[in-house]
Structures are given as C-alpha cells and as structure tokens.
C-alpha positions in Angstrom: 79.3 108.7 62.5 80.9 108.8 66.2 81.3 112.3 67.6 84.7 112.7 69.6 85.5 116.2 71.2 86.6 117.8 74.7 84.8 117.3 77.8 82.3 119.3 79.5 84.5 122.0 80.7 82.6 125.5 80.7 79.7 126.6 81.8 77.9 128.8 79.7 74.0 130.1 80.6 70.7 128.5 79.9 70.3 129.5 76.1 73.7 127.9 75.5 72.9 124.8 77.3 69.2 124.6 75.1 71.6 125.6 71.9 73.7 122.6 72.7 70.3 120.5 73.4 69.1 121.5 69.9 72.5 120.6 68.3 72.7 117.3 70.3 69.2 116.6 68.9 70.3 117.3 65.4 73.1 115.4 65.2 71.4 112.3 66.9 68.2 112.8 64.1 71.0 112.3 61.2 72.8 109.2 63.5 68.8 107.8 63.5 68.1 108.2 60.1 71.3 106.5 58.9 71.1 103.5 61.4 67.0 103.3 62.3 65.8 99.6 61.2 62.5 101.5 59.7 61.6 101.1 56.2 63.2 103.6 53.5 64.0 106.0 56.7 68.0 105.6 55.7 67.4 106.9 52.2 65.8 110.1 53.0 69.1 110.6 55.1 71.7 109.7 51.8 73.4 112.5 50.8 74.1 111.0 47.4 70.4 110.5 46.6 68.9 112.9 44.6 66.0 115.3 46.1 63.0 113.4 44.3 64.3 110.4 45.2 64.1 111.2 49.0 60.7 112.9 48.4 59.4 109.6 47.5 60.7 108.0 50.3 59.5 110.7 52.5 55.7 110.3 51.0 55.8 106.3 50.9 56.5 106.6 54.8 54.1 109.1 55.5 51.3 106.9 53.7 52.9 104.1 55.7 52.6 106.1 58.9 48.7 107.1 58.1 47.5 103.6 56.7 49.0 102.6 60.1 47.1 104.8 62.5 43.8 104.2 60.3 43.8 100.5 61.2 45.5 100.9 64.2 42.1 103.0 65.7 39.9 100.4 64.1 41.4 97.7 66.0 41.3 99.8 69.1 37.3 100.5 68.4 36.7 97.0 68.1 38.8 95.8 71.3 36.6 98.8 73.5 33.2 97.6 71.8 33.0 94.3 70.7 35.4 92.1 72.3 33.7 89.5 73.7 31.5 86.7 72.0 28.6 85.0 73.3 27.7 81.4 71.5 26.1 78.1 72.5 27.4 75.7 75.4 25.3 72.3 74.4 27.2 70.1 77.2 24.1 69.6 79.5 25.0 66.2 80.8 27.6 68.0 83.2 25.2 70.7 84.4 24.0 71.4 87.9 20.5 72.6 87.3 18.9 74.2 90.2 15.0 75.1 90.4 14.1 78.3 89.9 13.0 80.4 93.2 8.9 80.6 92.6 7.6 83.8 94.3 4.1 84.3 94.3 2.8 87.9 95.5 -0.4 89.4 96.0 -2.0 92.5 97.8 -4.3 90.2 99.0 -2.0 88.4 101.6 -3.1 90.4 104.6 -4.7 89.0 107.6 -7.7 90.8 108.0 -8.5 89.0 111.5 -5.1 90.6 113.0 -5.8 93.7 111.5 -9.2 93.8 113.1 -7.6 92.6 116.8 -4.8 94.9 116.5 -7.6 98.1 115.7 -9.6 96.5 118.4 -6.9 96.4 121.3 -4.7 99.5 120.4 -6.6 102.0 118.5 -10.3 101.7 120.0 -12.1 100.5 116.7 -10.4 103.8 115.1 -11.6 103.2 110.8 -8.8 105.2 109.9 -6.3 103.6 111.8 -7.9 100.4 110.5 -7.6 101.9 106.9 -3.7 102.4 107.3 -3.1 99.4 109.1 -4.2 97.0 106.0 -2.4 99.9 103.6 1.1 99.0 105.8 0.2 95.5 105.5 0.2 95.4 101.5 2.4 98.4 101.1 4.5 98.4 97.8 6.2 100.8 95.6 2.9 100.7 93.3 0.6 101.7 95.9 2.7 103.7 98.0 0.7 106.8 96.8 -2.0 105.9 98.2 -0.5 107.2 101.5 -0.9 110.5 100.6 -4.4 110.6 101.6 -4.0 109.6 104.9 -2.0 112.8 105.6 -4.9 115.4 104.2 -7.4 117.0 106.1 -5.6 116.7 109.4 -6.5 112.7 109.6 -4.6 111.3 112.5 -2.3 108.6 111.6 -1.3 105.9 114.1 2.3 105.8 115.0 3.6 102.1 114.3 6.7 100.0 114.0 6.1 99.8 109.9 8.4 96.7 109.3 7.2 94.8 112.5 3.3 95.9 111.8 3.4 94.4 108.2 5.0 91.4 109.6 2.6 90.8 112.0 -0.6 91.5 109.6 0.9 89.6 106.8 -1.1 86.7 106.4 0.3 83.2 107.3 1.7 80.5 104.6 -0.7 77.8 105.7 -3.8 80.1 105.0 -3.2 80.5 101.4 -1.1 77.2 99.9 -2.8 73.9 100.9 -0.8 71.5 99.6 2.7 71.2 97.8 4.5 68.7 95.5 7.7 69.2 94.1 9.2 66.5 91.3 6.6 64.3 92.6 6.4 63.5 96.5 4.6 65.9 98.7 6.4 68.4 100.2 5.6 70.3 103.0 4.4 73.9 101.8 5.2 76.1 104.7 8.3 74.7 105.9 9.5 75.5 102.3 7.6 78.7 101.6 8.7 81.7 103.2 7.4 85.1 103.9 9.1 88.4 102.7 7.9 92.0 102.3 9.8 93.0 98.7 9.0 96.1 96.4 5.8 94.5 94.8 4.5 93.5 97.9 4.0 90.8 100.7 5.3 87.6 99.0 5.9 83.6 99.6 9.1 82.4 98.3 10.3 78.9 97.3 13.8 78.0 96.7 15.1 81.6 97.0 17.8 82.4 99.3 17.2 85.5 100.7 13.9 84.4 102.3 15.7 82.0 104.4 18.6 82.5 107.4 22.0 81.9 105.6 22.5 79.4 107.3 19.2 77.5 106.9 19.2 77.6 102.9 19.5 74.6 100.7 19.4 75.1 96.9 16.8 72.3 95.2 18.0 71.2 92.1 16.6 68.7 89.5 18.2 65.8 88.0 17.4 64.0 84.3 16.6 61.0 86.4 14.0 62.9 88.3 9.8 61.6 87.8 8.7 65.0 86.9 10.5 68.5 86.8 8.0 70.4 88.4 6.2 72.1 91.8 2.5 71.8 92.0 0.6 74.1 94.7 -3.0 73.8 95.6 -4.6 77.0 97.0 -7.2 77.9 99.6 -8.9 79.7 96.9 -10.5 82.9 96.6 -12.4 84.4 99.5 -15.1 87.4 99.9 -12.9 90.1 101.5 -11.4 91.1 98.7 -12.6 91.1 94.5 -11.0 88.7 92.6 -8.6 91.0 90.8 -7.3 91.8 94.3 -6.7 88.0 94.8 -4.5 87.3 91.7 -1.3 86.2 92.6 1.6 87.3 90.3 4.0 84.5 89.8 7.7 85.3 89.6 10.5 82.7 88.4 13.7 84.2 89.0 17.3 83.1 89.9 17.6 82.0 93.3 19.9 84.6 94.6 17.2 87.7 93.8 13.9 88.9 94.6 11.1 90.7 93.0 11.3 94.1 92.1 9.3 96.7 89.8 12.2 96.7 87.2 10.9 93.1 86.1 7.1 91.7 85.4 5.8 88.7 86.8 5.9 86.0 84.3 2.5 84.8 85.0 -0.9 86.4 86.6 -2.7 83.7 88.6 -6.2 83.9 88.2 -7.4 81.0 89.5 -7.9 79.6 85.6 -4.5 78.5 84.8 -3.7 74.7 85.4 -0.4 74.8 83.7 2.8 76.8 83.5 5.6 75.7 81.1 8.5 77.7 81.5 12.2 77.3 79.8 15.5 78.5 81.3 18.2 80.6 79.2 21.4 80.7 81.6 24.3 82.8 80.5 27.5 82.4 82.4 31.0 83.9 81.7 34.2 82.9 81.3 37.2 84.2 83.8 39.5 85.4 81.0 37.1 88.0 80.4 38.4 89.7 83.6 41.2 91.2 81.7 38.6 93.1 79.8 36.9 96.5 81.6 33.4 96.7 82.7 32.1 98.7 79.7 33.6 96.5 77.2 32.3 93.4 78.6 29.0 94.9 79.6 28.6 92.9 82.6 29.9 92.7 86.1 31.1 89.4 88.3 29.3 88.7 91.4 32.1 89.9 93.3 33.5 93.0 91.3 30.7 95.7 92.4 30.1 95.8 95.9 26.9 96.5 97.0 25.3 97.7 100.6 22.4 95.1 100.2 23.9 91.8 99.6 27.3 90.2 99.3 27.0 89.0 95.3 26.5 91.6 92.8 22.9 91.6 90.6 21.8 93.7 88.6 18.3 93.5 90.5 20.2 94.7 94.0 22.1 97.3 92.1 18.8 98.9 91.1 17.3 98.1 94.4 20.0 99.9 96.0 20.1 102.8 93.6 16.1 103.3 94.4 17.4 103.3 98.2 19.7 105.6 98.1 17.3 108.1 96.2 14.3 107.6 99.0 17.1 108.1 101.4 18.6 111.4 99.7 15.4 112.9 99.5 13.2 111.6 102.6 15.9 110.7 105.0 14.8 106.8 105.1 13.5 104.0 102.8 10.1 102.0 102.9 9.8 99.1 104.7 10.2 96.7 101.9 13.7 96.0 102.3 16.0 93.6 104.5 17.9 95.7 107.2 20.6 97.3 105.9 23.5 99.3 107.7 23.0 103.1 106.8 19.6 103.3 105.5 16.7 104.0 107.9 13.4 102.8 108.1 11.0 105.5 107.8 8.3 106.2 110.3 4.8 106.6 109.7 4.9 110.3 109.4 7.6 110.3 107.1 5.7 107.8 104.4 4.0 111.3 103.0 7.3 112.0 101.9 7.6 108.4 100.4 4.4 108.9 98.5 5.2 112.2 97.1 8.3 110.6 95.5 6.9 107.3 94.6 6.6 107.7 90.6 10.0 109.0 90.7 10.8 105.6 92.6 9.4 103.2 90.1 10.1 105.4 86.9 12.4 107.9 86.4 15.7 106.9 88.3 19.1 106.9 85.8 20.7 104.0 87.7 24.0 102.8 86.1 23.6 98.9 86.5 25.1 96.4 84.7 24.4 93.3 84.2 25.3 90.0 86.3 28.2 88.2 83.7 26.1 85.0 85.3 22.3 85.2 85.3 19.1 83.5 84.3 16.6 84.4 82.6 13.2 82.3 82.8 10.3 82.5 80.3 6.8 81.0 80.6 6.3 79.3 77.5 2.9 78.4 77.3 -0.1 78.2 79.6 -2.7 76.0 79.7 -5.8 77.3 81.1 -9.3 75.9 82.3 -13.0 76.8 81.7 -14.0 76.8 85.3 -12.1 78.0 88.3 -9.6 76.0 89.6 -6.9 76.1 92.8 -4.4 74.1 91.9 -1.2 75.0 89.3 1.6 73.3 88.2 4.9 75.0 87.5 7.3 73.1 85.2 10.1 73.0 82.7 9.0 72.7 79.4 12.3 70.4 79.0 15.4 69.5 80.0 17.7 72.4 79.3 19.8 71.6 76.7 21.3 75.0 76.0 23.1 77.7 77.9 25.1 80.8 76.4 28.7 81.4 77.1 30.1 84.6 76.5 34.2 84.8 76.3 36.9 86.4 75.2 37.1 87.4 71.0 39.8 89.9 71.0 41.6 90.3 74.4 44.9 92.1 74.8 47.3 89.7 73.6 45.2 90.0 70.3 45.5 93.7 70.3 49.4 93.4 70.9 49.5 91.0 67.9 47.7 93.2 65.7 49.4 96.4 66.3 52.8 94.7 66.1 51.9 93.1 62.5 50.0 96.2 61.1 52.8 98.3 62.0 55.4 95.9 60.7 53.9 95.0 57.6 53.9 98.8 56.8 56.8 100.0 58.2 59.1 97.6 59.8 58.2 98.7 63.2 59.1 96.6 66.2 58.7 97.0 69.8 62.9 97.8 69.7 62.1 100.4 66.9 60.4 102.3 70.0 63.0 101.7 72.2 65.2 103.3 69.4 63.3 106.2 69.1 63.3 106.9 72.9 67.2 106.5 73.3 68.3 108.4 70.5 66.3 111.4 71.6 66.3 111.7 75.4 68.8 109.3 76.9 71.5 109.7 74.3 70.9 113.4 73.3 70.8 114.8 77.2 74.0 112.4 77.9 75.7 114.0 75.0 75.0 117.7 75.4 75.9 117.3 79.0 79.7 115.3 78.2 80.3 116.6 74.6 80.0 120.4 75.3 83.6 120.9 73.1 82.6 118.6 70.4 78.9 119.8 70.0 80.3 123.8 69.9 82.8 122.7 67.0 79.7 120.7 65.6 77.8 124.1 65.6 80.2 126.0 63.8 80.5 122.8 60.9 76.9 123.3 60.8 76.9 127.4 60.6 79.6 127.0 58.0 78.7 124.6 55.9 77.7 125.4 52.4 74.2 124.8 51.1 73.7 122.2 48.9 72.4 122.7 45.5 68.7 121.2 44.9 68.1 119.9 41.5 64.2 120.7 41.4 63.9 120.1 37.3 61.6 117.9 36.0 64.4 116.2 33.4 65.1 112.5 33.5 68.5 111.4 34.7 68.6 108.5 32.3 72.0 108.6 29.8 73.6 111.4 31.9 75.9 111.9 34.0 74.7 112.3 37.7 74.0 115.9 39.1 72.7 117.8 42.1 73.6 114.7 44.3 72.0 112.0 42.7 71.6 109.2 40.4 73.7 106.0 40.9 76.9 105.5 42.1 79.0 108.2 43.7 82.4 107.1 43.0 84.7 109.6 40.9 82.6 112.5 41.9 83.7 115.1 44.0 81.7 118.2 45.5 82.4 121.8 43.8 81.1 125.2 43.8 78.2 125.3 41.2 79.9 127.0 38.0 78.0 129.3 35.7 76.1 127.6 32.6 78.0 127.0 29.9 76.7 128.7 26.3 74.0 126.5 24.9 75.5 123.8 22.0 75.5 125.2 18.6 73.4 122.2 17.5 70.4 123.3 19.8 67.5 125.5 18.4 66.7 128.6 20.7 63.0 127.3 20.7 64.1 124.4 23.1 64.7 126.2 26.3 64.3 123.0 27.9 67.6 121.4 26.2 69.4 124.5 27.0 68.6 124.1 31.0 69.2 120.2 30.7 72.6 120.3 30.2 74.2 122.5 32.0 72.1 121.7 35.2 73.3 118.1 35.3 76.5 118.8 35.3 76.4 121.7 37.9 77.9 120.8 41.2 79.9 118.1 40.2 83.0 117.1 37.8 84.3 113.9 37.5 87.9 113.3 38.9 90.7 111.1 37.0 
C-alpha cells in the first residue's frame, strides 16, 4: 500500500508533530506486517483471516521468538565461558626443547669471612651489626619478619645500602659448586651459574635469562641426538657454620624467562642424600587465532598483551611479583632489595625494614592479585627421586625421557561460529536474516521519520480515516466454520463478499429446539457482517 498526499506545508505544535509521527509509525507497522520476510507475520495483518487464526500465528511467532532467545543466550554463555579447547600436539620431531632454568637457592649462601671483614672494618666488631648484616645477606620474604627484632629495645641498626651489601656478602659460585657436566661434557660452572637475589633468598641460576645481562644470554637447548639430557653438579658439601637443615638447597626448575617466587614451591629439597632428579616437561602453547577472544574468555594472556613494569614479557610469575611490589610501595613507600632495579620502585633503607617486617605475612599470603596465566607456559614436575643412604655431594638433574607431548590451546567456538549459530537458530525458528534486521530499522526509523516530515497532508487525512473507520466485528465464538459460509472476516476466500453493518439476529429456525442455545447463535453469527453479492 502506497501513501500519496500533499507536501509538508503547515506548521503545528510539538503535539501535532508527535501525533503525525505516531500515525506514520502505525502506517509503517501495517506496511511492515504486509511485506515482512519473517515467518507468519503477514498472516497477522491480513484482514480476511479470522481472529483465531491470527491469534494462532501470533502464538507461534511468540513461541519461536522465546525459543530463539533461550538458545541464543545459551550459545552466548558458551562463547563467554568455554570458547577454547586444549588438546595434545605430538609432532615432537619439530620442537625446539630448551633445558629448564635450574635455580639453586639457600639461606646458607652467605660468605661469613666477608661478613666478619665488613664488621671489623666498619662497625668495630659490633655483634648487633654482624647479626644484621648476615640477615641482610640471607634476606627473603620467608624471613623478613626476623628484622622486627632489630628495632626492639633501642638496638642500633647499621645504616648500609641493602642491595649492595647483600651482593657484597653473598657467597661466590666457586665456593658452592665444584664441578658441572651438561649433556655429557664438562662445563665451566661459574661461567654458567649466575647469582641473583630473589623472593626466596640468594640463588644461583643456570640457563635463566634474568640472571644474565640481556646481550650475553644464550639459551641452552637439548637435541634428540645428545648423549644425555642432564645437568650434573658436584657441590663442596656441608660446613660447620650452619645446621644441616639451613644448608639444604632448594631446587627450582622453571621456564627460562621466570625467577623463583613465593607463589611456587621448589621441585626438590636437596639434602645431600639425593643422587638423581628425574623430571618431565609439560608445555602449553596457544595458537594466534585465540587473540580474537578476550582475556576472560581464553583465561590466559599473551606475552605482549599486558605491559608490566618489572619485565618486558608478561608471565604469571612476574605479574604476582609486581603486585607484591606495588603493595609494599603503597604501605611502606619502598620495596625489599629482592628485586631487580625497577623504575618507580625505590629500594628500602635499613630503617624502613621495620615496616616491611610488619607486612611480611600479608605479602606472602593475603594478596588478591588479578593475574592470568601466560598463554605459553611450561611446568616441570619431578617424576622420580633416587636417594642414597650416605651423604653425597653430587646430583644429576635429568629429563626422565625425551618430551613426546605438549598441549595446544586453540579456538573451539569463535566469533564466526557464534554468528553462524545465531543466524541458523533465528532462521530456523523465525526466518530471520541480517536483512530482516535492516528492514526493522528502515521501517521504524528512517521511513517513519521521513514520512512524518514530508507527507504531513497525507498523514492528516490518514488520521481522520483511522478516527472514522468502523470497528471490525470479531467472532469470538468457539463454533467451527466447516461447511458454513465464512463470517466475521474469516474463512477461506473472500471473493463475492462485501462488508456491511451487522444486522439484527433473525429468529431461530422452527426446527431447532429451545434447549440448544448454541445452535440458535451459530447460524446468525456466522452470517453477521457479510452478505453474498450476485
């Protein structure tokens, strides 16, 4: 149905404009129902169909809409919560397998001779200074609470630069490791083991990026053709300066771009009775197409996705470390000398250790850091320990076997799958497509507004027609139409029918008994409103 009329002359107030817009929307609603591509919509608008049939089509459309929405909501929930899948990748012949970073950490890695010399030359042999300097050299988040005792009862705490003092008093590599073998041949130990202060105390690191200057680090990898897949170490052994428990060495096996932290326990505690450590590698990598998903959906972050202050590459480990540093800075204004120099984080002075000692437990246990796993991460697990009865100074850290599997995280249900699913469900239940949505926008925005602006005269005449049009008679009876002429605007065909004003119901035929009122009403109601034309 096309609307033709006068142009847009005439003004009118705001109320008149809104009334014209309402008339335009009503007209376009009727036009949309007549021309819509959605299933069943045009049958609701057709005047020659009975009310019950229109209601049936309306009910079917509502059921289809509800079913569509329910399924779409379930698909959206799946897309938000489980859009990835992690499977096995067994193409091990094409892998580059790095040897893990091996970290040896112990609170006994303190050079007592250097401590005595420093106390003698700068603090006149003061015992309090000696205890304090030893505590600084073996500092970690685990023993940070111990510094609170130095600030009790007015004890004098020596003012020394903490980071430099810890480095100066740390035991040299040559006094800890005597001999090293890597993949068979002998390896210069102290050229490959580098010292570093960490959250778990003083450590020696092999094949770890952060223990080396960036330009000097060379990643050690293993090959299937290597003689062995191991690192053998010979230590100097126990000393009398510390108890046996204090000299136990925590062995951390980490990815090459991570450092030990209080978030992870060591894979082994070397107590000089272990001869072999057999470990396995579980590496997970993520395909690049998962970048289309959000962090919350894939539950991991790529190395370049989140910018950290403490490291250029994102890892869960460094995210947690930065979180603790931020908490320490917010509560004490500085951080412990356990981290590499970082812009924006000042290292505490000796007098500020009292504040760090007070919050040490909070830093270890009660932080609510929102850190995601890295999308590419490696976990090393000890599969078997080989122990001996007598004390031994030698240990071999080796792969239990060549890594045969790794895990691949990829997209299971992406944006394209979601769009196809939405379109398929909407098309199945409603016949809806992308152009159907364009139709809705066109009819009820652009077309309605343009008509209200440019076809005012025609809309005013249409308003008068709507106001004077007779109300259609609706047949709400439950009687079927089978075998009878259609009435009340319904029932098959419409040729030869003309709408007239409903006449008064004629008297009931004589052959109908009075006790059958439904029969009395059926005949006249069926004809009410229509008459046959020759």
